[in-house]
C-alpha positions in Angstrom: -10.3 -11.6 7.4 -13.7 -11.2 9.2 -11.8 -11.0 12.5 -9.5 -8.2 11.0 -12.5 -6.2 9.8 -14.2 -6.5 13.1 -11.1 -5.3 14.9 -10.9 -2.3 12.6 -14.5 -1.4 13.3 -13.8 -1.5 17.0 -10.8 0.8 16.6 -12.9 3.4 14.7 -15.7 3.2 17.3 -13.2 3.7 20.1 -11.6 6.7 18.4 -15.0 8.3 17.7 -16.0 7.9 21.4 -12.7 9.4 22.5 -13.1 12.4 20.3 -16.7 12.9 21.3 -15.6 13.2 25.0 -13.3 16.1 24.3 -14.2 19.7 24.7 -13.4 22.3 22.0 -10.8 23.8 24.2 -9.0 20.4 24.6 -9.1 19.9 20.8 -7.8 23.3 20.0 -5.1 23.1 22.7 -3.0 20.8 20.5 -0.9 22.9 18.0 -1.1 22.5 14.2 1.3 19.9 13.1 3.8 21.0 10.4 6.7 19.4 8.6 10.0 20.6 10.2 12.4 22.3 7.8 15.4 20.3 6.6 16.1 16.9 5.1 18.1 14.5 7.3 18.4 11.1 5.6 19.5 7.9 7.3 20.6 4.6 5.6 18.0 2.5 7.2 15.0 4.6 6.1 13.5 5.9 2.9 11.8 9.0 4.4 13.8 11.8 6.1 13.9 12.2 9.9 11.6 15.3 9.5 9.0 13.3 7.6 9.1 10.5 10.1 8.6 13.0 12.9 5.6 14.4 11.1 4.0 11.0 10.9 4.6 10.4 14.6 3.2 13.8 15.6 0.0 13.2 13.5 -0.4 9.7 15.0 -0.1 11.2 18.5 -2.9 13.7 18.0 -6.0 13.3 20.2 -8.1 15.5 17.8 -9.1 15.2 14.2 -6.5 16.6 11.7 -7.2 20.1 10.6 -7.4 20.9 6.9 -6.4 24.0 5.1 -10.0 25.3 5.1 -9.3 26.5 8.6 -7.9 30.0 8.1 -5.8 28.6 5.2 -3.6 26.8 7.7 -3.9 23.2 8.7 -1.9 20.1 9.6 0.5 18.9 6.9 -0.6 15.6 5.4 1.3 12.4 6.3 3.7 11.2 3.6 3.6 7.5 2.5 6.3 5.5 4.2 7.2 2.4 2.0 8.7 0.8 5.1 5.0 -0.1 5.7 5.6 -3.0 3.2 8.6 -4.5 5.0 7.9 -7.9 6.7 6.1 -11.1 6.0 2.6 -11.1 4.5 0.1 -13.9 3.9 -1.6 -13.7 0.5 -4.9 -15.1 -0.7 -7.3 -14.5 -3.5 -9.0 -16.0 -6.6 -7.6 -15.2 -10.0 -9.7 -15.6 -13.2 -8.6 -17.3 -16.4 -6.5 -15.2 -18.7 -3.6 -15.5 -21.2 -1.3 -15.0 -18.3 -2.2 -18.2 -16.5 -5.1 -20.5 -15.7 -7.6 -19.5 -13.1 -7.3 -20.7 -9.5 -7.0 -19.9 -5.8 -3.8 -17.9 -5.3 -2.2 -18.3 -1.8 1.2 -18.0 -0.3 3.5 -15.5 1.4 5.5 -12.4 0.4 8.6 -11.4 2.3 9.6 -7.8 1.8 13.2 -6.5 2.6 14.7 -3.1 2.7 17.8 -2.8 0.4 18.8 0.8 1.0 17.3 4.3 0.7 14.0 3.9 -1.0 14.7 0.6 -2.7 13.1 -2.7 -1.6 13.0 -6.2 -2.8 10.6 -9.1 -2.1 10.0 -12.8 -2.8 6.5 -14.3 -3.2 6.3 -18.1 -2.6 2.8 -19.2 -3.5 0.7 -21.7 -5.4 -2.3 -21.6 -7.7 -4.4 -24.7 -7.1 -1.3 -26.5 -5.9 1.0 -25.4 -8.8 4.0 -23.6 -7.3 4.6 -19.9 -8.2 7.6 -17.7 -7.3 7.7 -14.0 -7.9 10.8 -11.9 -7.4 10.1 -8.2 -7.1 12.1 -5.0 -7.0 10.4 -1.8 -5.7 11.8 1.8 -6.0 10.0 4.7 -4.5 10.5 8.4 -5.4 9.5 10.0 -2.1 9.5 13.6 -3.6 7.2 12.7 -6.5 5.3 10.0 -4.5 5.9 7.6 -7.4 6.4 3.9 -6.9 7.8 1.4 -9.5 7.4 -2.4 -8.9 9.1 -4.9 -11.2 7.9 -8.5 -10.9 9.6 -11.5 -12.4 7.1 -14.3 -12.4 8.1 -17.9 -12.6 5.2 -18.5 -14.9 7.3 -16.9 -17.6 6.5 -13.1 -17.7 7.6 -9.8 -16.2 5.3 -7.0 -15.0 6.5 -3.5 -14.6 3.9 -1.6 -12.5 4.3 2.2 -12.3 2.2 4.9 -10.7 1.7 7.5 -8.0 0.9 6.8 -4.3 -1.7 9.1 -2.8 -3.3 9.4 0.6 -6.3 10.9 2.3 -6.9 12.5 5.7 -8.1 9.1 7.1 -4.6 7.7 6.8 -5.4 5.4 3.8 -2.9 5.2 0.9 -3.4 3.9 -2.6 -0.9 3.0 -5.3 -2.7 3.6 -8.6 -0.6 1.7 -11.1 -0.5 0.6 -14.7 1.8 -2.1 -16.1 3.7 -1.8 -19.3 2.0 -3.9 -22.0 3.3 -7.5 -22.4 2.8 -10.2 -25.0 1.8 -13.7 -23.9 1.3 -16.2 -26.6 -0.6 -14.4 -29.3 -2.3 -12.0 -26.9 -1.4 -8.4 -26.0 -2.1 -7.8 -22.4 -2.4 -4.6 -20.3 -3.0 -4.5 -16.6 -3.9 -1.6 -14.3 -4.9 -1.6 -10.7 -5.0 -0.2 -7.2 -3.0 -1.3 -4.2 -5.3 -0.1 -1.4 -3.6 0.1 2.0 -6.2 0.5 4.6 -4.7 -0.9 7.8 -1.2 -1.6 9.4 -2.1 -5.3 9.1 -3.7 -5.7 5.7 -4.0 -4.3 2.2 -5.8 -5.3 -1.1 -4.7 -5.4 -4.7 -7.5 -4.8 -7.1 -6.6 -5.5 -10.8 -8.2 -4.9 -14.2 -7.1 -6.5 -17.5 -7.4 -5.6 -21.1 -6.7 -8.2 -23.8 -5.8 -7.3 -27.4 -7.0 -3.7 -27.0 -10.4 -4.6 -25.5 -11.9 -2.8 -22.5 -10.5 -3.2 -19.0 -12.4 -5.7 -17.0 -12.2 -7.0 -13.4 -9.2 -9.3 -12.9 -9.8 -10.2 -9.3 -8.8 -8.9 -5.9 -6.0 -10.4 -3.7 -5.5 -9.7 0.0 -2.2 -9.3 1.8 -2.5 -9.8 5.6 0.6 -9.3 7.8 1.8 -12.5 9.4 1.0 -12.8 13.1 4.7 -12.8 14.1 5.1 -9.4 12.4 2.4 -7.6 14.4 
């Protein structure tokens, strides 16, 4: 993970140096990037061809993106592409004790597959302190509303239904702010909420908070997903 963070810092530094070398004329020579009209869908993608073209055009810019504060007209923001999730991810993190399961070091892999349209499925094969855990997940994304639903069937004997919007910022980071439907485990009533923070093509983090029996939400650990080397 240290190697990944260091690589990200080098990329930011390189980008800053490149921008600093440009003249104002060179920066302004690139036209404002707007979403092309129309909605052409294909079976192997969630986003439309026009949305994918917008993402490619924004990524190709050699200047910073322009916000609407410039004469009320700026670059259109990039939409979230759930195809980002497709592939094999290595997972690791420490989970605290809770009515859901004992504490322990959580490690394994998740393989995410595209089903059709904006529907995806995945399988997590992991362990918590050498005890095997399997999670089968179904994900459905509403690209117009920016709303993602993730349903997880956990071999430890519970189902989590995580719902929430996906939002982005001009830096290209996206976050899924989700809350899970309450579940009962033993004699405890459990609520979870969290943030899936996607900061890199190669890694993202899930930060979770838990409330037990109506108590306040407290930290429930952070788990990292890092794209497998073969997927880079």
